[in-house]
C-alpha positions in Angstrom: 11.3 11.0 -2.8 8.4 13.9 -2.3 4.7 13.6 -1.2 3.0 13.4 -4.5 4.8 11.2 -5.7 4.2 8.4 -3.0 1.1 9.6 -3.4 0.9 8.6 -7.4 2.6 5.5 -6.1 0.4 4.2 -3.5 -2.8 4.7 -5.8 -0.8 2.6 -8.6 -0.5 0.2 -5.4 -3.9 -0.2 -4.4 -4.6 -0.6 -8.3 -2.0 -3.2 -7.9 -4.0 -4.9 -5.3 -7.6 -4.3 -6.8 -6.3 -6.0 -10.3 -6.5 -10.0 -8.0 -9.3 -11.1 -5.2 -7.0 -12.5 -3.5 -5.0 -9.4 -3.0 -7.6 -7.3 -2.6 -9.4 -9.1 -0.2 -6.3 -9.7 1.9 -5.8 -5.7 2.1 -9.7 -5.6 2.9 -9.2 -8.2 6.0 -6.2 -7.5 7.2 -7.2 -3.4 7.8 -11.1 -3.2 7.9 -11.8 -1.4 5.4 -14.4 -1.9 3.8 -14.6 -1.9 -0.3 -17.1 1.3 -0.7 -14.8 3.3 1.4 -11.7 3.0 -0.8 -12.7 5.9 -2.9 -11.9 8.2 0.3 -9.5 6.5 1.8 -6.9 6.6 -0.9 -8.0 9.9 -1.1 -6.3 11.3 2.7 -2.8 10.8 3.1 -3.4 7.7 5.9 -4.9 5.9 3.7 -2.3 6.1 0.8 -0.1 5.1 4.1 -2.2 2.0 4.5 -1.6 0.9 1.6 2.1 1.2 1.6 1.9 -0.4 4.9 0.5 -3.3 3.8 3.2 -4.0 1.1 5.9 -3.2 3.1 4.4 -5.7 5.9 4.4 -8.5 2.7 7.5 -9.5 0.5 6.0 -11.5 -1.8 3.8 -8.7 -2.7 6.6 -6.2 -2.2 8.5 -7.9 -4.9 5.5 -8.9 -7.1 4.6 -4.7 -7.3 7.8 -3.5 -7.8 8.2 -5.7 -10.7 5.1 -5.1 -12.1 5.5 -1.4 -11.5 9.6 -1.5 -12.7 10.0 0.7 -9.5 12.9 -0.2 -7.4 11.7 -2.0 -4.2 13.2 0.4 -1.9 10.6 2.6 -3.2 7.5 1.8 -1.7 9.8 1.8 1.5 10.7 5.7 0.4 7.3 6.7 -0.8 5.9 5.6 2.9 8.6 7.7 4.6 7.9 11.0 2.5 4.1 10.4 3.7 4.6 11.4 6.9 3.1 9.7 9.7 3.4 6.8 12.1 4.5 3.6 9.5 2.7 -0.3 10.9 4.5 -1.9 13.5 2.2 -4.8 13.9 3.1 -7.9 11.2 -0.4 -8.0 8.9 1.2 -11.0 8.0 0.8 -13.1 10.9 -2.5 -12.8 11.5 
């Protein structure tokens, strides 16, 4: 997966989170992002990576996203790798 495809998948993942108040509230709570900062965050690779990290840290959300998106379950991980940087190591779902 190339960087451009990874960025597109991250945008789709954000849309997926925004479609449900519980999903987006969970993301905002776990990342500390304020709603008004989402637009700026998603424009940057580290923000896109944070979205994918959040999905990758929650198997239920990950599988729901890939089913809705119609992509392979490993695509978000491939996208995360393509964006570079350091991947999340903390299990955000346990907090």
